[in-house]
C-alpha positions in Angstrom: -54.5 -48.7 -36.4 -52.3 -51.0 -38.4 -53.3 -54.4 -37.1 -50.0 -56.2 -37.7 -48.1 -53.7 -35.5 -48.5 -54.1 -31.7 -49.5 -50.7 -30.3 -47.4 -48.7 -27.8 -49.0 -46.4 -25.2 -46.2 -44.1 -23.9 -46.6 -41.7 -21.1 -44.4 -38.6 -21.0 -44.6 -37.2 -17.4 -42.5 -34.2 -18.4 -41.5 -32.1 -15.3 -44.0 -33.8 -13.0 -43.6 -36.4 -10.3 -42.1 -36.9 -6.9 -41.4 -39.9 -4.8 -45.0 -39.8 -3.7 -45.9 -40.6 -7.3 -44.8 -44.2 -6.8 -48.3 -45.1 -5.6 -49.7 -44.0 -9.0 -47.1 -45.9 -10.8 -47.8 -49.0 -8.8 -51.4 -48.7 -9.9 -50.2 -48.7 -13.5 -48.2 -51.8 -12.9 -51.1 -53.5 -11.2 -53.5 -52.7 -14.0 -51.0 -53.3 -16.8 -51.8 -57.0 -17.0 -55.3 -56.1 -17.9 -54.2 -54.5 -21.2 -51.3 -56.8 -21.9 -53.1 -58.4 -24.8 -53.7 -55.0 -26.4 -50.6 -52.9 -26.1 -47.1 -52.3 -24.7 -46.8 -49.6 -22.1 -43.9 -47.2 -21.6 -43.7 -44.7 -18.8 -41.2 -41.8 -19.0 -40.9 -40.1 -15.6 -38.5 -37.4 -14.7 -34.9 -38.6 -14.4 -35.1 -38.6 -10.6 -37.6 -41.4 -10.7 -36.3 -43.6 -13.4 -34.2 -46.0 -11.2 -37.0 -46.4 -8.6 -39.7 -47.0 -11.2 -37.4 -49.4 -13.2 -36.7 -51.4 -10.0 -40.4 -51.6 -9.2 -41.2 -52.7 -12.8 -38.6 -55.4 -12.9 -40.1 -58.5 -14.4 -43.2 -56.7 -15.8 -44.0 -58.2 -19.2 -45.6 -55.2 -21.0 -44.5 -52.1 -19.0 -41.1 -50.5 -19.6 -39.5 -47.3 -18.3 -38.0 -44.6 -20.5 -36.2 -41.2 -20.3 -37.3 -37.9 -21.6 -34.1 -36.8 -23.2 -30.4 -37.7 -23.5 -27.1 -36.0 -24.4 -25.4 -37.3 -27.6 -22.1 -38.1 -25.9 -21.3 -40.9 -23.5 -19.8 -38.7 -20.8 -17.9 -35.5 -20.3 -18.1 -31.9 -19.0 -21.8 -31.4 -19.6 -23.3 -30.2 -16.4 -26.9 -31.1 -15.9 -27.0 -33.5 -18.8 -27.6 -37.3 -18.9 -26.1 -39.7 -21.4 -28.1 -42.5 -22.9 -25.8 -44.9 -21.1 -26.8 -43.3 -17.8 -30.5 -43.8 -18.6 -29.8 -47.4 -19.5 -27.8 -47.9 -16.3 -30.8 -46.6 -14.3 -33.1 -49.1 -15.9 -34.6 -47.3 -18.9 -35.2 -49.1 -22.2 -36.2 -46.2 -24.3 -35.8 -42.4 -24.5 -37.8 -39.6 -26.1 -35.8 -37.3 -28.4 -36.8 -34.2 -30.3 -40.0 -33.4 -28.3 -41.4 -30.1 -29.4 -40.7 -28.7 -25.9 -37.1 -29.5 -26.3 -37.0 -28.1 -29.8 -38.7 -24.9 -28.6 -37.3 -24.4 -25.1 -33.7 -25.5 -25.9 -33.4 -24.7 -29.6 -32.8 -28.3 -30.6 -32.7 -28.9 -34.4 -33.0 -32.0 -36.5 -29.3 -32.6 -36.5 -29.0 -32.8 -32.8 -32.1 -35.0 -32.5 -30.5 -37.4 -35.0 -27.4 -37.5 -32.8 -29.5 -38.2 -29.8 -31.3 -41.1 -31.6 -27.9 -42.5 -32.5 -26.8 -42.2 -28.8 -29.9 -44.0 -27.7 -29.1 -46.9 -30.0 -25.4 -46.9 -28.8 -26.8 -47.5 -25.3 -29.3 -50.2 -26.4 -32.3 -47.9 -26.0 -35.3 -47.5 -28.3 -35.4 -43.9 -29.7 -38.9 -42.3 -29.7 -38.4 -39.5 -32.2 -41.0 -36.7 -32.1 -42.1 -34.5 -35.0 -44.9 -32.0 -35.5 -45.9 -28.6 -36.8 -46.7 -25.4 -35.0 -50.0 -23.5 -35.4 -48.4 -21.0 -37.7 -46.9 -23.7 -39.9 -50.3 -25.5 -40.0 -52.1 -22.2 -40.9 -49.5 -21.7 -43.7 -50.3 -25.1 -45.2 -46.8 -26.4 -44.3 -47.7 -29.4 -42.2 -46.5 -32.1 -44.6 -43.4 -30.1 -45.5 -42.4 -29.7 -41.9 -43.0 -33.4 -41.1 -41.0 -34.5 -44.1 -38.1 -32.3 -43.1 -38.1 -33.4 -39.5 -38.4 -37.1 -40.5 -35.5 -36.9 -43.0 -33.3 -34.8 -40.7 -34.0 -36.4 -37.3 -34.0 -40.1 -38.1 -30.6 -41.8 -38.7 -30.0 -44.2 -41.6 -29.7 -47.2 -39.3 -33.3 -47.0 -38.1 -35.2 -50.3 -37.8 -38.7 -51.2 -36.6 -37.2 -52.5 -33.3 -35.1 -49.5 -32.4 -37.2 -46.6 -33.6 -40.7 -45.2 -32.8 -42.0 -42.1 -34.5 -44.4 -39.8 -32.5 -46.4 -37.3 -34.5 -47.4 -34.4 -32.1 -48.9 -31.3 -33.7 -47.4 -28.7 -31.4 -50.7 -26.7 -31.4 -52.5 -29.6 -29.9 -50.2 -30.4 -27.0 -51.9 -29.6 -23.7 -54.5 -27.4 -25.4 -57.4 -29.8 -25.5 -57.4 -29.4 -29.3 -57.0 -32.3 -31.7 -56.9 -32.6 -35.5 -59.8 -34.3 -37.1 -59.4 -38.0 -37.6 -59.2 -37.3 -41.4 -56.3 -35.0 -40.8 -54.5 -37.6 -38.6 -55.1 -40.4 -41.1 -53.6 -38.2 -43.9 -50.6 -37.2 -41.9 -49.9 -40.7 -40.5 -50.3 -42.2 -43.9 -47.8 -39.6 -45.2 -45.4 -40.5 -42.5 -45.8 -44.2 -43.2 -45.1 -43.6 -46.9 -41.8 -41.7 -46.1 -40.7 -44.4 -43.6 -41.5 -47.3 -46.0 -39.9 -45.5 -48.9 -36.7 -44.9 -47.0 -36.5 -48.1 -44.9 -38.6 -50.6 -46.9 -40.1 -53.4 -44.8 -38.5 -52.0 -41.7 -40.3 -48.7 -42.3 -43.6 -50.4 -43.0 -43.3 -52.0 -39.5 -42.3 -49.0 -37.5 -44.7 -47.8 -34.8 -46.2 -44.3 -35.4 -47.7 -42.8 -32.3 -50.2 -39.9 -32.2 -49.7 -37.3 -29.5 -51.6 -34.1 -28.6 -54.4 -34.0 -26.0 -55.0 -37.7 -26.0 -57.4 -38.7 -23.2 -59.9 -41.4 -22.4 -62.7 -39.6 -24.0 -61.1 -39.5 -27.5 -58.7 -42.4 -27.4 -60.9 -45.0 -28.9 -61.6 -42.9 -32.0 -57.9 -41.9 -32.4 -56.6 -45.5 -31.9 -58.9 -46.7 -34.7 -57.3 -44.4 -37.3 -55.1 -46.1 -40.0 -51.4 -46.0 -39.3 -51.9 -44.9 -35.7 -50.0 -47.5 -33.7 -50.5 -46.1 -30.2 -50.1 -42.8 -28.5 -47.6 -40.5 -26.7 -49.6 -39.0 -23.8 -48.8 -36.1 -21.6 -51.1 -35.0 -18.8 -53.4 -38.1 -19.0 -50.4 -40.4 -18.3 -50.0 -39.0 -14.8 -53.1 -40.9 -13.5 -53.2 -44.7 -13.7 -56.9 -44.8 -14.4 -56.6 -42.5 -17.4 -53.4 -44.1 -18.8 -54.8 -47.6 -18.6 -58.1 -46.5 -20.0 -56.4 -45.2 -23.1 -54.4 -48.4 -23.5 -57.6 -50.4 -23.1 -59.1 -48.6 -26.1 -56.5 -50.0 -28.5 -58.3 -52.3 -31.0 
């Protein structure tokens, strides 16, 4: 953890959650004050729940709502897509772009991710840009090469510490129960920090770098203590308030 950067614990609900999930979210709101001194919280539910969650979270000091994706354009003939402006109108303050599942399932490349990040800023949202290598790329020794390429290709030149969050998610660790060693994470996060600081100077030095990939209460304390880990992007463990808040509570 870089102590001068306030941690962010972000929950990506993916394609999970119905109106009945409001009770779980209310529990997160109720418990959020208990970790307010340690971290900011971000919950990214499916689009169908953004407005309801945002209304419920109105006035919360350290819990915000985000989207899971956005279209680069403001509006138009793009059936099934949502613009960043629509997310903001529904009450979101951030949006995840470039998640590995979007890159794999929808063929999204760095150029499109960059456009989506710019769209997020256009709408006043924070962009959470995801990067990470596959198992094959890791086995081939290309982890740093892949991360460098995705950072350079996916992050626009206007990035600042207050409008960009980087999430490193090794694809092979998402939902598998596997995690890199803390030494691996420290090396990769330090590498990411070096690229960000080299490109954006003081702004890059202050950007939050999240770790994602099978983060859960049982390993959160160890992961959050790693240098240049400024929080986590959490999948399955973010669906339960008790797990989500426990992870946030383990921030130094």
